[in-house]
N, C-alpha and C positions, 0 to 999 in steps of 0.2 A: 452431446455437450463435450466441451473440451475438459481435460483433466484439471487444468488450472481453475476453471470456473467451478467445478465440483468441490475442489478443496477450499476455494474461497467461500462458497456458500456454507460448507460444513464449519469453517473457521468462524464465520459470523454467528452461526447458531451456538457453537461452543462458547463464544465470547458472551453472548446474551445469557446463556445458562450460568456462566461463571459470575456474571454481575448479579443475577437473581440469588444465587447461592450465597454470595458474600453479603448481600443485603439481608438475607434471612437470618444470618448469624449475629449474635450480640457478643461482644467481648466478655461479658459477665455471665453469659449463658441464659439470659432472659429472652430477649428478642422475639422474633416470629417463631423460633424453634420451640418456644413455650407452648405454642398451640398444639404441638405434637408430643409434648411430654418432656421437653428439655428444660422446662422452668422449675421443675421440682414439685410443687404442690400436690398434684393428683397422681396416684399410682395406676389409675385406670386409663391410661392414655395409649395412643396408637403405637408408639415406639418404646414405651416404658419410661422410667425416670430419667435416664441419661441417654437413651437410645437415639433420640433425634439429634442431639448435639454431636454424638460420635458419627452418626450417619451423614449429617451435613458436612462435618469436617472432612470425612473420608471422601465424600463425593466432590467437595471443593478441591481437594488435593488432586484427584484424578482429572477433573476438568482443567485444572491449571497445567497438568502434565500434557494433556491432549492439546491444549491451546499452544503450549510451547512447541510441541512436535509439529503442529500444522503451520506455525509461524516459520520454523526452520525449513519445513518442506516447501512452503511457498517461496521463501527466499532462494532456495536451491533451484527450484523450477524457473524462477524469474531470471536468475543469473545465467542459466544455461539456455535461454531462448535464442540468443544470438541477435536480438533486435530490440527495438523499443515498442512499447504499447502503441505509441502514436504513429508507427509505420503504416498501420492500416488506414489511417485517416489523412495522412499527408501525401499528396500526389507526388509522383516522380518529379525531380527538378527538370524544368523545361529548358531547352537549349536557349542560349541568349538570342534575343531578337536582332536581326540584322536590319540595317537602315534600308528603307525603300529607295530605289534609285530616283534621283531628282526630287526627293522630298524635303531635303534640307535638315533632316533629323540625323544627328550623329549616332552611330551605332554603339558608342561607348568604348570603342577600341582606342588604345593609346595613340596619341598623335605622334608623328615622327618628330624626333628632336632635331632642331636645327642647330648645327654647330657653327660657331664663328671661326672663320679662317683668320689666323693671326697675320697673314700677309696682306689682308685688305684693310688694315687700319689706316686711317688718314691722320696726318699730322697737321696741326693748326699753327 
């Protein structure tokens, strides 16, 4: 696989994880983090009383940093490719078609301009 493809796949995975992590957090500390002990009530939880909140906050910060780095990396790789993504799909420009002899079809070439000679004017 190409490097740009790998970074793109990794970028999408990080973006999805970042979305999930943000949705798990509640601004007041209740949210889904309460399932893991961030909500307060029970001391017998997986992360402790405030462990889930701190863990989710730290993990979210690191995912945001990784997301920013992959965004900058993809921008750098795209700007140094030297071409467009569509170059693979667009065929080379074909040479202009020339008119077939005696077909009556104009080839699209500019017609010769006729100039008026000022000496051939007729007076009435």
